[in-house]
C-alpha positions in Angstrom: 134.8 58.9 172.8 131.6 57.9 170.9 131.2 61.6 170.1 134.3 62.0 168.0 133.6 58.7 166.2 130.1 60.0 165.4 131.6 63.2 164.2 133.9 61.4 161.9 131.2 59.2 160.4 129.0 62.3 159.7 132.0 64.0 158.1 132.8 61.3 155.7 129.0 60.9 154.8 128.8 64.6 154.1 131.9 64.6 152.0 130.9 61.8 149.7 127.4 63.3 149.4 128.8 66.6 148.4 131.3 65.1 146.0 128.7 63.0 144.1 126.1 65.8 144.0 128.8 68.1 142.6 129.7 65.7 139.7 126.1 65.2 138.9 125.1 68.9 138.8 128.3 70.0 137.1 128.0 67.6 134.2 124.3 68.4 133.7 125.0 72.1 133.8 127.0 71.9 130.6 124.0 70.2 128.9 121.7 72.9 130.2 123.9 75.8 129.0 123.9 74.4 125.5 120.1 73.8 125.7 119.4 77.2 127.0 121.3 78.9 124.2 119.7 76.7 121.5 116.1 77.1 122.7 116.5 80.8 123.7 114.8 80.1 127.1 115.5 82.4 130.1 113.9 79.9 132.4 116.5 77.3 131.3 119.3 79.9 131.4 118.3 81.1 134.9 118.3 77.5 135.9 121.8 77.2 134.4 122.9 80.2 136.4 121.5 78.5 139.4 123.2 75.2 138.5 126.5 77.0 138.1 126.1 78.5 141.6 125.1 75.0 142.7 128.2 73.4 141.3 130.3 76.1 142.8 128.5 75.8 146.1 129.0 72.0 146.2 132.6 72.3 145.1 133.2 75.0 147.7 131.4 73.0 150.4 133.5 70.0 149.6 136.7 72.0 149.6 135.6 73.5 152.9 135.1 70.1 154.5 138.4 68.8 153.2 140.1 71.9 154.5 138.2 71.6 157.8 139.8 68.2 158.4 143.3 69.7 158.4 144.8 69.5 161.8 144.9 72.5 164.1 148.3 74.3 164.3 149.9 76.7 166.8 148.7 79.5 164.6 145.2 78.2 163.8 144.3 76.5 167.1 140.8 75.4 165.9 142.2 74.3 162.6 140.2 75.2 159.5 136.8 74.3 160.7 135.5 77.9 160.3 136.1 77.7 156.6 132.9 75.7 156.2 131.0 78.7 157.6 132.8 81.1 155.2 131.9 78.8 152.3 128.2 78.8 153.4 128.3 82.6 153.6 129.8 83.0 150.1 127.1 80.5 148.9 124.3 82.6 150.4 125.6 85.9 148.9 126.0 84.2 145.5 122.4 83.0 145.6 121.2 86.5 146.3 123.3 88.0 143.4 122.1 85.4 140.9 118.5 86.1 141.8 118.9 89.8 141.3 120.4 89.1 137.9 117.5 86.9 137.0 114.9 89.5 138.0 116.7 92.0 135.8 116.7 89.6 132.8 113.1 88.6 133.3 112.0 92.2 133.4 113.6 92.8 130.0 111.8 89.7 128.6 108.4 90.6 130.1 108.6 93.9 128.2 109.5 92.0 125.0 108.8 88.2 125.1 111.1 86.5 122.6 110.4 83.3 120.7 111.3 80.1 122.7 111.8 76.6 121.3 109.5 74.9 123.7 110.0 71.2 122.9 113.7 71.4 123.4 113.1 73.4 126.6 110.7 70.7 127.8 113.1 67.9 127.2 116.0 69.6 128.9 114.1 70.9 131.9 112.6 67.4 132.5 116.2 65.9 132.4 117.2 68.7 134.8 114.4 67.7 137.2 115.6 64.1 137.3 119.2 65.2 137.9 118.1 67.6 140.7 116.0 64.9 142.4 119.0 62.6 142.4 121.3 65.3 143.8 118.8 66.1 146.5 118.5 62.5 147.5 122.3 62.2 147.7 122.6 65.3 149.9 119.8 64.0 152.2 122.2 61.2 153.1 124.5 63.8 154.7 123.3 65.5 157.9 121.7 68.5 156.3 119.8 69.4 159.5 123.0 69.7 161.6 125.6 71.0 159.1 125.1 74.5 157.7 127.4 73.8 154.8 125.4 70.7 153.7 122.2 72.6 154.3 123.3 75.5 152.1 124.2 73.0 149.3 120.9 71.2 149.8 118.9 74.5 149.5 120.8 75.3 146.3 119.7 72.0 144.8 116.2 72.4 146.1 115.8 75.8 144.5 117.2 74.2 141.4 114.7 71.4 141.5 111.9 74.0 141.7 113.5 75.9 138.8 113.3 72.7 136.7 109.6 72.4 137.6 109.0 76.0 136.6 110.8 75.5 133.3 108.7 72.4 132.6 105.5 74.3 133.3 106.6 77.2 131.2 107.6 74.9 128.3 104.1 73.3 128.4 102.3 76.6 128.4 104.4 77.8 125.5 103.9 74.5 123.7 100.1 74.3 124.1 99.1 77.9 124.3 102.0 79.9 122.8 102.4 81.9 126.0 106.0 83.0 125.6 105.5 85.2 128.6 105.4 82.0 130.8 109.2 81.8 130.4 110.2 85.0 132.2 107.4 84.4 134.8 108.8 81.0 135.6 112.2 82.5 136.1 110.9 85.2 138.4 109.3 82.5 140.6 112.6 80.7 140.8 114.5 83.9 141.6 112.2 84.6 144.6 112.8 81.1 145.9 116.6 81.5 145.4 116.7 84.9 147.2 114.8 83.5 150.2 117.2 80.5 150.7 120.2 82.7 150.0 119.1 85.2 152.7 118.6 82.4 155.3 122.0 80.8 154.7 123.8 84.1 154.7 122.0 85.1 158.0 122.8 81.8 159.7 126.5 81.9 158.7 126.8 85.6 159.8 125.4 84.6 163.2 128.1 82.0 163.6 130.9 84.3 162.3 129.7 87.0 164.8 130.2 84.3 167.6 126.4 84.2 168.2 125.0 81.5 170.6 123.8 78.4 168.7 120.0 78.6 168.1 119.4 75.3 169.9 121.1 76.5 173.1 119.5 79.1 175.4 122.3 80.8 177.3 120.0 81.9 180.2 118.9 78.3 180.6 122.6 77.2 180.7 123.3 79.9 183.4 120.3 78.7 185.4 121.4 75.1 185.3 124.9 76.0 186.4 123.5 78.0 189.3 121.3 75.1 190.3 124.5 73.1 191.3 124.4 73.8 195.0 128.2 74.4 195.2 128.0 77.3 192.7 127.5 80.7 194.1 127.5 82.7 190.9 128.3 82.5 187.2 130.4 85.2 185.3 131.7 85.7 181.8 129.5 83.1 180.3 130.1 82.8 176.5 128.5 80.3 174.2 129.4 80.2 170.5 130.0 77.9 167.5 133.3 77.1 165.9 131.3 75.6 162.9 127.7 74.4 162.5 127.9 71.3 164.6 130.7 72.3 167.0 129.4 74.5 169.9 131.7 75.7 172.6 131.3 77.3 176.1 133.5 79.2 178.5 132.6 80.7 181.9 133.8 81.5 185.5 132.1 79.7 188.4 132.4 81.2 191.9 132.4 78.6 194.6 132.8 78.7 198.5 136.3 78.4 199.7 135.7 75.0 201.3 134.6 73.4 198.0 136.7 70.9 196.0 137.4 72.7 192.7 137.9 69.5 190.7 134.7 67.9 191.9 132.7 71.1 191.0 134.4 71.2 187.6 133.6 67.6 186.7 130.0 68.0 188.0 129.5 71.1 185.8 131.1 69.5 182.8 128.9 66.4 183.1 125.8 68.5 183.4 126.7 70.7 180.3 127.5 67.5 178.3 124.3 65.6 179.3 121.8 68.5 179.2 123.1 70.6 176.3 125.5 68.3 174.4 128.3 70.8 175.0 131.6 68.9 174.6 134.0 71.8 174.2 133.9 73.3 177.7 136.3 75.7 179.4 135.5 76.5 183.0 137.5 78.6 185.5 136.7 78.0 189.1 137.1 81.1 191.4 137.0 80.8 195.2 134.7 83.2 197.0 136.5 85.8 199.1 140.0 85.2 197.6 141.8 88.3 196.5 141.3 88.9 192.8 137.8 87.4 192.7 136.2 90.8 193.0 137.1 91.2 189.4 135.2 88.1 188.4 132.1 90.0 187.5 
């Protein structure tokens, strides 16, 4: 019972964290767009591109969580929980696309460094840094280690924070040394960071969408533990997957001797899976050894 209460508390924490971070980033993004155009800085504009994807990511993640709370129906028996993973996947792909665009723009500017208004760039990128630090702190209140959706939003903001640092450094180099080339170089560094985090989020969400076993649960280990119950003769059709990032599920067949009490074996196996692996969503079929039909269990 404590588990579902815990789940609910995390959920509402995550939702409010995403909502506030979204408002913060979206409002500052407008300032940065205007600033990027006025100062002619690619580092600022690439940061804006990133902030746009941030705002979209946070908005999408928030929508995903709200949708995820919708009750299950006879058509969608798990409800909409998977939508969170789809949102994380879209976020990851967007990050990769944005970084490719920044690389392209930066290449053009390296060939022909334009004039950049560095004081304006410095002021706006410093403001950007403050906003990103605030957004990162807000998201850290959510469970970014457990929830892939919050983690993808947090990585967006972190990449953004580094983008602001890059823009500040570039502005200082232009201001003091007249190195206009610092602007595209700063944006390339940001693009590399964005592409790495985008790849990771996309990879993790694809793993879940492909029904991969959660990274913190070793299926061989689960099988061994089930076989260590002395009533269990063999384990078949063992499947472990995730519905969404903090909702693992397992199903399997356990073959027991004819004399065993099925209900007793069932509750023993469920308790072990709950205590050792924190698996709460468990579906187990008990098959009696030697009973017709059990030859097909494997």
